[in-house]
C-alpha positions, -999 to +999 in steps of 0.1 A: -067-138+090-046-119+065-017-135+046+007-113+064-004-125+098-004-161+086+031-157+072+045-148+106+030-180+120+045-203+094+079-187+090+097-207+116+082-240+103+095-235+068+124-258+057+156-241+045+170-244+010+136-244-007+117-220-029+085-206-016+058-199-042+031-176-029+005-152-042+005-114-040-009-115-005+025-125+008+044-096-010+061-076+017+096-066+023+099-081+058+086-115+045+110-116+015+139-106+038+130-132+064+128-159+037+162-148+023+177-150+059+166-186+061+181-194+026+147-197+010+141-182-025+109-164-029+086-166-060+060-140-052+045-116-077+046-080-066+015-061-057+003-035-081+009-008-054+047-014-054+066+016-068+094-005-080+081-040-090+102-070-079+111-096-105+099-132-100+099-164-121+066-163-139+070-198-153+076-212-118+047-192-104+023-207-130+031-241-115+020-232-080-013-250-083+006-283-084+018-280-049-011-262-031-028-282-004-066-281+001 
């Protein structure tokens, strides 16, 4: 399953007021907008194919391994 399909499944279960750290597979306008609508800040690096790259917190993104679940 692609990250985009999985993102649709988890969106409603995400808590509000949090920051979501995700990899490039989750970089899409609809997902970023849906997170913002829920009050969730996104920390997602842009894909290389984006014409206008979106800024993200690189220091925070480097910490993502500390919260990933296996």
